[in-house]
C-alpha positions, 0 to 999 in steps of 0.5 A: 526548468532548464536555463538557456542552452544545454550545459549553460545557464544565462545570468539571472537578475536577483532583486530583493527588497532589503530588510523586508523580505517579501520574496525575490524577483528572478529574470531569465532573459534567454529562457523566458523566466523560471518558476518561483514559489515563496513559502515559509521557512518552517513548513508543517502539515495543516493544523486544526488548531484555532487562531486569532489576534494576540492581546493588545499588550503582546509585543508584535512578532517579527515577520515570518522569514520567507525564502524563494525556491527555484524549480528547475524541473517538474515531473514530465508525466507518467510512463513505464510499467505499472504495479497496482494494489486494489483495496476494499471499498467501504462506500456501500457500508457507510450508511450502516456506519461500519467498514467493509467487513474483515478489511480492517485488521488492527493487529496486522497494521491494516486499516479500513477506517475512512470515517471520523471518530464517533459518529462515524461520518464517511470520508469518501476521499480517504476510502482508497480503492486502488493505488498504482505505481510507475517507475520511469527513471528518474521519477516514481509516480504513485496514483491514488484512486479514492472512492469519491471527492470531498471538498473538505479534504483539499489541503487536509487529507494526506496521500502517501506511500511507504517503501521498505527497501530491505524487505523486512516489513519496516518502511524506510521511507515515507513520501506523502502530500496533502490533497492539492487544489488543482491539476498543476504540480505543486510541492506545497504540503509534500514531504519525504521522511526517513526512518534513521533508527529502524524502529518503524513497526516496533518490536515485530513488524506490522504486528500490534506491539505495546505503545512505547514513547521512545519510538519515533517512527519516521524521524528525519524529514528530507524534504518539505514544501520545496525545502531540502537538498533538492527543491524538485524532489517530490510533487503532487497534483490532481488528476481527472479533476480530482478523481485521482491524486498523483504523487511524483518523486525522484527515484533517488529517494529510494537509492534507485533500489531495484527491489522493495515492498511498498504500500499506499495510504490515505490519512485525514486523521492522525497524519503523524510520521513519528507514530508509524506504525499506527498500531504500535502507538495505540492500544486496540481500545484506544484506537477503536474499531470500524467493525460492529462485531468488535464489541465495545471497541466499536466505534472508531476512537483515537485512530480514525480517518485512515485507509492503507493497502497491503504491501506489494513486492517490486522487483522480486518474487516474494516468498509469501512470508514478507510481513504485510504482503498482499495475497497473490492468487494462484491455483492448485489443479490436477487430475484423478485417473485410474492408474493401471500400472500404479506408477503415478503417471497418467498415460504411461499405460494404455489402460490409464483412464480419467476418473470423473465425478471424484471429490477432493478437499482443500485445507489450510496448512500442512496435512491433515487439514480440510474445510477450505474448499471442495472440488469435483473432477470433470469429464476429463478427470480434472479439478482445480482450486483457484484464486487462493493466495500463497501459502501451505495447503493440504489436498485430499482425494476423498475415497467413496464407499465403492472404492474399498478395493482402490488404493492411491499410487500417489501420496494422499493427502498431499501437503502443497506449498503454493508460491505467489501467483503460482500454479501447482499440479497435484495428480492422484493415480488410483488403482485396484489393489488385489493384495 
């Protein structure tokens, strides 16, 4: 909240009770008051540890010191361009006590684990289906769409986003906060972390490296519950009655980076920034698995209650080799035609004709390969392999028996590099070989 007129602040009356610090009363006579939050001096993530009164012979501890945070600004609301990541949902598989098949890949730092450890109770608020990001400088908004709400998750489940500003597969910043109780913006339970020694992700980013106690993941806490150089740095709130959770933080956290990789996560289990990436802290056996086909690794053990997304590229066109990158679907299409003058160009001769009902195969990797998809040309000789992610593929035109006297005027098979969201045209011109 801004005080007084632009560029001016009206005097504040600060009254504190000496010795017994119960908080401070602030008065802004011109602006009509400010937001005041009193929180403990050493905020931490919620704990499941039990409590209780100390033994009677234990000296009484001094009061926990408190301090006052004066918030001058709250996020104004969402605007700007949306990026989004969808994530597999496990709700339909929960009665079988397993995750969406294939969605959890521990070796690649992809988790679909919205369950407790054995007996695998379903955690609907951890089961992410979509995460959106909007940048409206000076704010960044990240909105989480869980499969459902769960009263037990309020104050417990953490929603967050990692940001990889140098695009090497290791997050540099983690912003997260515990599930809030209402639609009002709050800093309670919100934290901003930084990795100062580039060890998030272990030896090989995103891959499952052997646990190493010397790694400390996100090791510097820049903000917690309003504490930090900027008390307004990061916030959290419910949206639509808790159907969505929204984080907002200042773009300056990322150094106003114009390019980065990012991903979303929900965590009701581990909630420990120092252990990132989680697949570098647990062995596969220690972590357990939500996949029934993983044999004795099933069910979940040490690594439970976690769901994260793949990584989206913001501000740049990814090559497809970035660790953890989401699959960006593209298309390989083309035409099979009779190439009368054998120049590989359709329409360069009046005798060029499309060839319907011709068969092609698509293989993963450089040629020769096949077995991924098949396609048949339509009446115009056109074919398409659609909804395939970036990568290297092999497209093969399949000769039939009656085409013994036919040759290809273009390379066959053909190795193709498909970029993210790309479309590559691969034509096959065939002609009669009289030699």
